[in-house]
C-alpha positions as CSV (number, residue, x, y, z in Angstrom):
1,M,2.8,22.5,1.4
2,V,3.4,19.0,1.0
3,D,3.6,17.0,-2.6
4,K,2.6,14.0,-3.2
5,I,4.0,10.8,-5.0
6,L,1.7,9.0,-6.0
7,L,1.4,5.3,-6.8
8,E,-1.6,3.7,-8.5
9,N,-3.2,0.1,-8.5
10,M,0.0,-1.8,-7.8
11,M,-1.6,-5.8,-8.9
12,F,-1.1,-8.1,-6.1
13,Y,-1.6,-11.9,-5.4
14,G,-2.0,-12.8,-1.8
15,Y,-3.3,-14.6,0.8
16,H,-5.1,-12.2,2.7
17,G,-8.6,-12.8,4.5
18,F,-10.6,-13.9,7.7
19,M,-12.5,-17.0,5.6
20,A,-9.7,-19.9,5.7
21,E,-10.7,-20.3,1.9
22,E,-9.4,-17.7,1.6
23,R,-6.1,-17.8,3.0
24,R,-5.7,-21.0,1.3
25,L,-6.3,-19.9,-2.5
26,G,-5.4,-16.6,-2.3
27,Q,-6.8,-13.2,-4.3
28,R,-5.6,-10.2,-6.7
29,F,-5.2,-7.1,-4.1
30,A,-4.7,-3.6,-5.7
31,V,-2.4,-1.3,-4.0
32,S,-2.6,2.3,-3.9
33,L,-0.5,5.3,-2.2
34,A,-0.5,8.7,-1.6
35,I,3.2,9.7,-0.1
36,G,3.2,13.0,0.9
37,T,7.1,14.6,1.0
38,D,8.4,17.9,-0.1
39,I,9.9,16.8,-3.7
40,R,11.6,20.4,-3.6
41,A,15.2,19.4,-2.8
42,A,14.8,16.5,-5.3
43,A,13.7,18.0,-8.2
44,E,16.0,21.1,-7.6
45,A,19.1,18.8,-7.5
46,D,17.1,16.3,-10.2
47,K,18.7,13.5,-7.8
48,L,16.7,10.6,-6.6
49,D,18.2,10.1,-3.1
50,L,17.4,13.3,-2.6
51,S,13.7,12.1,-2.8
52,I,12.1,8.4,-1.8
53,N,12.6,5.9,-4.8
54,Y,8.6,4.8,-5.8
55,A,11.1,1.6,-6.8
56,V,12.1,1.0,-3.5
57,V,9.1,1.4,-2.2
58,Y,6.4,-1.0,-4.9
59,A,9.4,-3.6,-3.9
60,A,7.9,-3.4,-0.1
61,V,4.8,-3.3,-0.7
62,K,5.2,-6.0,-3.3
63,E,7.2,-8.0,-0.1
64,I,4.4,-7.3,2.5
65,V,1.4,-8.2,0.1
66,E,2.8,-11.4,-1.1
67,G,4.4,-12.4,2.4
68,P,2.9,-14.1,5.1
69,P,-1.1,-13.4,5.3
70,F,-2.9,-11.2,7.6
71,M,-6.4,-12.0,8.5
72,L,-7.5,-8.3,8.1
73,L,-7.4,-6.1,5.4
74,E,-6.7,-3.4,8.1
75,A,-3.8,-4.9,9.7
76,L,-2.7,-5.1,6.2
77,T,-2.7,-1.8,5.3
78,E,-1.9,-0.4,8.9
79,R,1.5,-3.0,8.2
80,I,2.0,-0.8,4.2
81,A,1.4,2.8,6.1
82,A,4.5,1.7,8.8
83,V,6.8,0.6,6.6
84,V,6.3,3.7,3.6
85,L,6.2,6.1,7.2
86,D,10.0,4.4,8.0
87,M,11.0,4.9,4.5
88,G,11.0,8.8,5.4
89,A,7.1,9.8,3.9
90,A,5.9,12.5,6.3
91,T,2.8,11.3,5.3
92,V,1.2,8.5,3.7
93,R,-2.7,7.7,2.3
94,V,-2.7,3.5,1.9
95,T,-5.7,1.8,0.0
96,V,-6.2,-1.7,0.2
97,K,-8.2,-3.4,-2.5
98,K,-9.8,-7.0,-2.3
99,L,-10.6,-6.9,-5.5
100,H,-12.8,-10.0,-6.0
101,P,-14.3,-10.8,-2.0
102,P,-15.4,-13.9,-2.0
103,M,-19.0,-12.9,-0.8
104,P,-22.0,-13.4,-2.3
105,L,-22.4,-10.0,-3.8
106,Q,-22.4,-8.1,-6.4
107,M,-19.6,-6.1,-6.2
108,D,-16.3,-4.3,-7.6
109,F,-14.4,-5.3,-4.3
110,V,-14.2,-4.2,-0.8
111,A,-11.3,-1.8,0.1
112,V,-9.6,-0.1,3.6
113,E,-8.0,3.1,3.3
114,I,-6.1,4.7,5.8
115,T,-4.1,8.2,6.3
116,R,-1.0,8.1,8.5
117,E,1.4,11.0,9.8
118,R,4.9,10.7,11.0
119,P,4.9,11.4,14.3
């Protein structure tokens, strides 16, 4: 069984999007992660260095989302997944929400969600 560390609705301001206006003005993004990892050793020893430090994960996601723009949410989501897997996760589910898409439609958000695992 794989345990999970959850980080829900981390809020960032970024400049991602297909439309030039999105990359110029920016907008809010919410990112959620479900990090699959075996936490038994960390729990038994009560040692952070035996787990995945979610403060470090948060900082890495912040750097990605607030960093250079991606044209597509799909590319942004894949980058986040790759970095979290490199931190030692066995699996990761990443959801990236664009909270106010610049479209003449009524919706709360548009999102991309992926699940990836370490090879």
